[in-house]
C-alpha positions, 0 to 999 in steps of 0.5 A: 507539459512542464506544468504537469511535470511540475505537477507530478514532482509536487505530487510525488513529492507531498504524496512521499511525504505523506505517506513515509511522514505518516509511516514513520509515525505509524512505525514508532506507534506499532512499535509501543503498541508492539512491546505493550501488546501480545501477538494474539491482540494483533492476530484477533484484528487480522482475522476480520481484516478481510471482512472489512476490506472486502466492504471498503471494496464495495463502498468505492467500487471502483468509482473514485478511479472513474472520477478521477479519470473523467476530465470534466466532472460535475457537481452532478458527478460528485454528488451521484457518487457520494450518495451511492457510497454513503448508501453501500456504507450503510448496507455494509456495516449492517451485513457486517453487525449480523454476520459478526456471530458466524464470524466469531464461531468460524474462528472460535473466538467469542471477543470477535462479536463485538470487535466486529460491531464497534470496528465495522462503524470505520465502513460508514464513516469513510464513504463519507471521504471518498469523494473529497479524496478523489477531488483532491487526488484528481487535482494531483493535491497531496500537500492538504492530504498529508497534513491530515494524514499526519494529524490523524495518525498523531491522534489515533497513536496516542489515544491507542498507546494510552489505552493500551498502557491502560491494560484495553488490549485489543480494544487499543487497536479497535480505537485506533482505526476508528479514531484515525477514520474519524480524524481524517473524514472530518478534517477532509471535510473541513479543509475542502472546498466541497460539499454534496448537493441532493443530486442523484442522475441515474444516467451520470451513475450508469456511466461511473458504474459502466467502468468502475464495476469491472475495477470493483470485481478487479478489487474484490479478487485482489483483496480476497486474495491478499486477505484470504491468508488471514483466514488460512492462518487464523483457523487452521493455525492459531491467533498468535501465529496470525500475530506474528505474519501481521507484524511481519507484513506490516514491517514489509508493507512500510516500504512496499504498500507505501510505495505502491500506494504514492504511484497509484495516487500520482501516476494514474491522474498524471498518465490519465492526462496523457492518455491521447499522447502515446509517445509522451505516454511511454516516456513518463511511464519509463521513468516512473518505471525506472525510479520507482523499482530502484527505490522499491529493490533498495528499500525492500532488499535492504530490509529482509537483510537487516530483518533480524536485527530490525525485529529484536531491536524494536520489538524485542524478543517475543515477535522472533518467529516474525523475522523469517516471515518478514524476511520472506514476504519482502522479496514477494512485495518488492514487486507490487509496485510495478504491478501497480503500474502496469494495472494503471495503464490499463485504468489510464486506457479505459481497459478496465475489462482487460484489468477483471480478466487479468485478476480473474486468470491470475487468482485462477493461477493462485487457487491450486498453490494456495490448496497446496501451500495450507498443508505445509505451513506458513513459511511455504504459503510465503514462498508460494506469494513470491512464485506468483508475484513473479507470475503476476508481473509477466502477465500485467507488463504483457498487457500493458506493455502491447497498449504502449508499446513497451515490451516486456523484455525492455521493462526487464532491461530498464529495472534489471540495473537496479535489481542487481545492484540492490542484491549485491548491497543485500548480501553484503549487508546480510553478511555482517550478521555472521563475520560481526559479532554485535547486539542487534542494535548496533548490528543494525545501525552499522547494516543500514549505514553500508547499506545506505553507503553502497547504494549511493556510491554504485549508483553514482559510478554506474549513473543508475537512471533511476537514481539521477531521477531521484537526485533531479526530484530532490534538487529541483525541490530544495534549491538551496541544497544544490547551491550547498553541493556546489559550493562544496566540490 
């Protein structure tokens, strides 16, 4: 168990370093590009995001999760899934190539034809690296993935900035994605010691397909749901309005999606090893939830509180219309990590069928809300997100709780202290905007400093478990810091 705990701490540490160093680099690059490019150019990329995302879902097909869950994978497993991924990547690139014209006509944007046909090549490139990532994730080895992510972010970002300054416009965003995907795939093959053999075993394929196809359908439903708003805004509003929305979403995703990604990548392989030990599984899961939601609530509510000076300072007044979108998106996205954890339990327990049923139910509930808010504007649409996010939580938590004897009531009692602390901190920080007349940069620095102080002070005062767990992880990874703290008491 101690070995598993060390693996978990190491995995969480490197996965956080991976995501947040990558976030830092991408954040800086995004700020520079947003200052050079216009909202419309970001909107053009947003218009085709749904098509790329759906294609990516088909390429993986849930097989990665199946490989990670299986304890005794062989070369037959890896090679069979590898060739399947590659074939599907080529098939979907071909489909996108021929669908480029009707997609362009749908949005009435002629530029999209060439953009889709060139950007779509990432589908083939990424299909080469899915198995490499699955193997590293199965080993809870995120150190190598961290190194690769940082290198690919720096290389692709530098090229994108150069192209943007040189007047290439939207093509700087296209090539940023292509170069990042190509660099990542190349380095995974160069540094990870696995290569496919000429094996395709139909029996093995069927085994992984039986588990994976339900996750594929779930992923498709979820991907379409998450990206349908790009279609709606791009079709019924404008590329400029979509640019404002995508920029706000990228800010809100900065903490939420990356926390979700970290927790998903680490918790699934670790909890899978405890699937036959119910007490240990529940105990480990409770710790993950308390720690994860402490981080999520603090970061998301904090970002909503500082949204105005953050946007104005970092990307300028031309993006001011993104502020209200960002504030609302933060309250929708703060539960994303909790959704991921609850759904992970279904996969750990082998209930991909239940995973699929829940996705269908949630999207059936979402359809009437989407149809209503289409005609009320983008802000109303985001209010709809918030309602749906809370409804999804209760559905996910009910069924995952039944599988490991962890009720919704118990789960809420575990996370409510972190939520209340974060809400108190957020209200105090937000109020500074109205009582302290400062320029955006100085207001941002003051709000950030006060928010950090209030969070740490009250977390220590009330001994919040999520905070204490994070502190223990940091001290265990940096023992010299512990000695320094004790020496200065």
